[in-house]
N, C-alpha and C positions, 0 to 999 in steps of 0.2 A: 318764956324768957325774952326779955328785951335786950337786944344787942346794943352796945354802946360803940358808936363809930369813932375812930380817932379824929381829933381836931385837925382841921385843914392846916397844913404848913402855910406860913404867911405868903410865900411867893405863889403857891398854888391857889390860895384864896384870892389873891389879887387878880389872877387870870380869870377865875370863875366870876369875879365881880365885874369884868369887862363885858360879859355876855349879856344880851337882853334878858330880862327877868324870866320870861316863860321858858327860854332855852336853858338858862342857868338852872332852873328847877328840874328840868328833865335830865340834864347832865349830872346834877347832884343825885338824882335817883339812880342813874347808871353807876355812879361812884358807890352808892350804897350796895348795889348788887355785887360789885367787885369785892367789897369787904365781906359780904355775906358768903360768897363762894370761897373766898380765902379762908374764912373761919370754918366753913363746912369741910373743906379739904385739908384743914390743919396746916395751912401755909402761914407760918408765924412771921416770916421774914419779908412780908410784902412791903415794898418801898414805894412811897408816893412822892413824886417829884415833878419837875417840868422837863419835857423833851420837845424841842421845836416850839417852845413857849406854849405847850399844851399840857394839861394835867395828865400824868402818865403813871402807870402802875407796873412794877417789875417784881417778879418772883424769881427765886434762885434757879429753878428749872423751867422757867417760862419765857415767853416772848412778850415784849413790851406791848401794853395796851395803852391807847391814848383816847381821851375824850375831847371832842372839840365842836365848836360852831365857828364858821368862817363867814365874814362879811361878804365875800365874793359869791357865796351860795347862801343867801340869808334865810331861805325857807327850810333848811335842813340842818341837822346835827348828826354826829356820828360816833361810832366806836371804831377806832382805827387800829390796825395791826401792821406788823412788818410785811411789806408787799411781796417779799421773796419767800415767805413762809407758805406752808400748805393750808393755812387757816381759812382764808376766804375761798379758795377753790373748793375746799371740802364743804364749807358752809353753803356754797352755791349748789352743791349736789343735795345735801341733806335738807336744807331750808329754802329751796328755790321758790316755794310758794308762800314763805313767811316773811322774808326780808327783801329789802332793796339793797343793792350793792353798788359801790363805786370801785370799778376795776377789781384789783386784788388787794386793795388797801383798806376798805371800810364797809361796815354795815351802816346804812344811812336811814334816818327817820325824819318824818315831818312832824311838826309840832302837835298836830291834833290826832295822830294815829295812836292807837293803844300799843304799848310795848309788850311783846310776848315774853313775860318774865321767865318761864321755864326754858324756852329756847335760848334766850339771852344768857341765862346762867350756864347752859351747856357750852355756849360759845366762849364765855368768859373762862370757864373751867378749862377748856382746851388751851386757851392762850396762856393761862397761868401755869399750866403743866406741859407746855408744848414740847420741850426737849425730852420729856419722859414718854410721850405718846406719839411723837411724829412718825415713828416706824409702824404704827398700827394702821390697819385699813380704816379709812374714814376717821382717823384719830380716835378710834374707839367709840365713836358716837353710835 
């Protein structure tokens, strides 16, 4: 089955179009993973919008996910979460040998590294369902 991803809202597309092409492609890949996880978890009310002028994804029982590349760190892009959540601290325990982190707010990647899809989908799933799972040890991972 081929999944059809929703069209980008114009304001979100405009932001993606400001990113350098190779980073834009990687971030669009992360976007695809967000929608794949939402579909697999039957999250039909996923909202795609801008928060802090970054493509952002909100689910009714979730924590906001943001995708971004910043000119002040031109060699990296990332998957950002609310820094006061348990998400990154938990991911640091479970995926310490898989991901690079920026404090408690992001999983960061370089352009040429392979993105570990299964682990990323686990992290996305946790963020999209955060308020349902935040009481579980290690968020149920």
